[in-house]
matplotlib code that plots the C-alpha trace (Angstrom):
import matplotlib.pyplot as plt

x = [98.2, 97.8, 94.1, 95.3, 97.6, 95.3, 95.2, 98.3, 97.9, 96.7, 95.2, 95.1, 92.5, 91.1, 92.3, 91.1, 93.0, 91.3, 92.5, 92.7, 94.4, 97.7, 97.8, 95.1, 95.7, 95.5, 92.4, 90.5, 91.4, 90.1, 86.9, 86.6, 86.7, 84.4, 86.9, 86.8, 90.3, 90.1, 89.6, 92.8, 96.6, 98.3, 101.6, 103.8, 107.2, 107.2, 106.5, 103.3, 101.9, 99.5, 96.2, 97.5, 100.2, 99.9, 99.8, 102.2, 102.2, 102.8, 102.6, 100.9, 99.5, 98.5, 95.6, 95.4, 92.1, 92.4, 90.8, 89.6, 88.0, 86.6]
y = [47.5, 44.0, 44.0, 43.4, 40.5, 37.9, 39.8, 40.2, 43.4, 46.8, 49.4, 52.9, 55.3, 58.5, 57.8, 54.2, 50.9, 48.2, 44.6, 42.3, 39.0, 38.7, 37.3, 39.6, 42.2, 45.8, 46.2, 43.2, 44.4, 47.9, 46.4, 44.3, 47.3, 49.3, 51.8, 52.5, 51.7, 54.7, 57.1, 56.5, 56.4, 53.6, 54.1, 51.3, 51.8, 55.4, 54.2, 54.3, 50.9, 49.8, 48.0, 44.7, 44.5, 41.4, 42.4, 40.4, 39.5, 42.3, 45.1, 48.5, 50.4, 54.1, 55.2, 58.8, 60.1, 61.5, 64.9, 66.1, 69.2, 70.8]
z = [-23.8, -22.4, -23.5, -27.1, -26.4, -27.9, -31.2, -33.2, -35.3, -34.0, -36.3, -34.8, -36.1, -34.7, -31.2, -31.1, -31.4, -33.4, -33.2, -36.2, -36.8, -38.6, -42.1, -43.4, -46.1, -45.0, -47.3, -45.7, -42.2, -42.9, -44.3, -41.1, -38.8, -41.1, -42.6, -46.3, -47.7, -50.0, -47.1, -45.2, -45.5, -43.6, -41.9, -40.6, -39.1, -40.6, -44.1, -46.1, -47.0, -49.7, -49.2, -50.6, -47.8, -45.6, -41.9, -39.7, -36.1, -33.5, -36.0, -35.3, -38.3, -37.9, -40.1, -41.2, -42.7, -46.2, -46.5, -49.9, -51.0, -54.1]

ax = plt.figure().add_subplot(projection="3d")
ax.plot(x, y, z, "-o")
ax.set_aspect("equal")
plt.show()
């Protein structure tokens, strides 16, 4: 995916890759791409991460929508 080379972190959500800059928290990067932090689980390297985690260069984070019912 060379089109993302100038950006350092990729957030994958619903089949799309969103590019954000390294050094941001997960929460701020989610807000930047218009995703409610309360509506997703974030997975990096097979581990769930919290919204205060700082995203580092070359990381890929997979976002999974949380489904709730009543």
